[in-house]
C-alpha positions, 0 to 999 in steps of 0.5 A: 399894084403900086404902094399908092394903090395899096395905101388908098385901098387900105384908107378906103377900107378903114373909112368904111369901117369907121363910117359903118360904126358911126365913129368917123368923127371919133377916130383918125388914123395914120398909115405906114408905107405898105410892104409885101408880106414875106410869106405871102407875096401877093399880100400887102401889109399896111400898119395902122396907128389910131389917132384921137381927133386932137392928133394924139396917138393911142398906145395899142397893139399894131393894127394891120390891114391886108390888101390882096393883090390878086383879088383886091380883097381888104381885111384886118389881120387877125392874130392866131396866137 
């Protein structure tokens, strides 16, 4: 999988999440460049920055979307601390 494919999977996942909650018109987002997880090389991490519709960024903890290269699964990273 190349970075563009990973970014597109993450983008589609986020759009589906927003659409499912009826919030597609309330929020925007910006994606970082995907990078491989150092502990799990088959996983790509994409950091998400939430934006208001006027383009201003929200000051929140980083949101990370995981894209599994082997299975194609996409999900939010959940901290366990």
